[in-house]
Steps between C-alpha positions, in 0.01 A plus 500: 500500500638835402545765764244723329249221498582419867443864598163505321404169662607625843304821460183308405537276804554807723193668354291184549625460853413855581152461354453178702627671816276801445202268450575319819551822689170630368330178596649507850406865561157466361403248770427698812352235727605145552301229325352396834533653847810367675602312190797551265501767226620254237301192400681179564719646783399363841405748768739553787338333801559677824535272801245552774624689807637278774244374748523684840687320775316459828669422832309276730508737794215715617626696803420868484790709383729195446817600313646148483338159469661158546331157438688215674319209315625613159814678623409831323517867599351821362527868561185714508421864482309508834168516323486132407665528152790269434803693362775236513511121496433223544866434593630168640579477867632240744339455844565356838585131551323271743543631852571849365180554299436845357199652677160576335348834587489874446813690620651841489850566379710566811827609337726433204869479441685482166787306655412293808691226680302232676680423825243225564604314180835664435395589146449812288143624433533747210204729427332387825145618577390388852125456547446219759750539788828353370331381173583693186503492124857494365725354239556125539507170324176371354593138507489434874267611782587780737473538876170686450604798282373559153793457265497656152727543202709819504277702262188416691651562851627840374158591359328410834764698690440813296125474489432426871537747788461460872131483586396352158268202506634157405258207467613138503237234401515127498 
């Protein structure tokens, strides 16, 4: 093919491509509404399906103004906003072993310490929140029972520590 013929051929292709693009552009701009509400604008292209919002999480506690909830039977804990709405959890916990069972009841946070040393058990209790005498939530292993405390992974223990203040209500259910 000669260069002149190639240029003429290229020019024709460019003109045809421009006409086709203009036709598509006119078609696309002429359509103001989708073909069906919530559907795609182009036939044959599937609609983007939005996942439903996550279901709300409910803690099993009902004490008035509770800011923390722990269920011993399922070894789970939640943080609440004080008006019954769950804002964090469920998170796994470990509970007291036989002879050192964690207590069921409604308690108030007594005090908290970021770095606490248990002289009774000669062990660290990081992010400790005391709510039942010498019983607290704190970091600890989740693969063996405690001496009554509620053990948590580091992230959960820190969340509980920052969310709870002395006087806040903590509920522990069976």
